[in-house]
Structure formats: C-alpha cells, structure tokens
C-alpha positions as CSV (number, residue, x, y, z in Angstrom):
1,X,-8.5,-14.8,33.8
2,X,-6.4,-14.1,30.7
3,X,-5.1,-17.0,28.8
4,X,-1.5,-17.5,27.5
5,X,-2.6,-17.1,23.8
6,X,-4.3,-13.8,24.8
7,X,-1.3,-12.4,26.7
8,X,1.1,-13.3,23.8
9,X,-1.2,-11.4,21.5
10,X,-1.3,-8.5,23.8
11,X,2.6,-8.6,24.0
12,X,2.9,-8.8,20.2
13,X,0.7,-5.9,19.7
14,X,2.5,-3.8,22.3
15,X,5.9,-4.5,20.5
16,X,4.4,-3.4,17.2
17,X,3.1,-0.2,18.7
18,X,6.4,0.5,20.2
19,X,8.2,-0.1,17.1
20,X,5.9,2.3,15.2
21,X,6.2,5.0,17.8
22,X,10.0,4.7,17.7
23,X,9.8,5.1,13.9
24,X,7.6,8.2,14.1
25,X,9.7,9.6,16.9
26,X,12.8,9.3,14.7
27,X,11.2,11.6,12.2
28,X,12.1,9.7,9.1
29,X,9.6,10.1,6.1
30,X,8.8,7.0,4.3
31,X,10.4,6.4,1.1
32,X,8.0,7.2,-1.9
33,X,9.8,5.4,-4.4
34,X,10.6,8.2,-6.5
35,X,6.9,9.2,-7.1
36,X,5.9,12.8,-7.4
37,X,4.3,14.4,-4.2
38,X,1.9,17.3,-3.9
39,X,2.0,19.5,-7.1
40,X,5.0,18.0,-8.5
41,X,4.9,17.4,-12.2
42,X,4.4,14.0,-13.4
43,X,6.6,13.0,-16.4
44,X,5.1,10.1,-18.5
45,X,6.5,8.4,-21.3
46,X,3.9,6.7,-23.7
47,X,6.4,4.1,-24.7
48,X,6.2,2.9,-21.0
49,X,2.4,1.9,-21.4
50,X,1.2,-1.3,-23.1
51,X,-2.1,-2.4,-24.4
52,X,-1.6,-5.9,-23.0
53,X,-3.6,-6.4,-19.8
54,X,-2.4,-9.5,-17.9
55,X,-3.8,-9.2,-14.2
56,X,-5.0,-12.7,-13.4
57,X,-7.2,-11.2,-10.5
58,X,-9.0,-8.6,-12.8
59,X,-9.1,-10.0,-16.4
60,X,-10.4,-7.8,-19.0
61,X,-11.2,-8.4,-22.6
62,X,-11.5,-5.9,-25.4
63,X,-14.5,-3.8,-24.8
64,X,-15.0,-4.6,-21.2
65,X,-15.9,-1.7,-18.9
66,X,-15.5,-1.8,-15.2
67,X,-18.7,-1.8,-13.1
68,X,-19.4,1.6,-11.5
69,X,-21.9,1.7,-8.8
70,X,-24.1,4.8,-8.9
C-alpha cells in the first residue's frame, strides 16, 4: 500500500517532468547569459580582474595552491 506522502512525492515528480517536457517541446534554448559558446572568441579585459580573493567557502592566502589529486 502506498502512503499519502509517497503519492504526493510521485505527483510532484510527475509535475516537474511534465514541465520539463513542455519546455523541451517549446524548443527554447536556455539563456547563456551572454557567454561565448563553441568557438566564439572571448573578450577579456584585464581591468575586470582583481587580486583580492574573498570567497569564504574557499579561502586562499598568498602562496596557497589548490590540492590536485594525482
């Protein structure tokens, strides 16, 4: 016997699948946010970069190197 929570989860999953299928059927490509695709050239401006690293989830100090598993 299937419980109420189980039925609700299946109904929600079915709804998400239906929405996704409708989006694919519409043939609309997702917005790439203006990023280059494929072999399009990338225009980088050095003034857009900084030496300040402030990611609290990946703190780096000068001289740190990311761990690379070999």
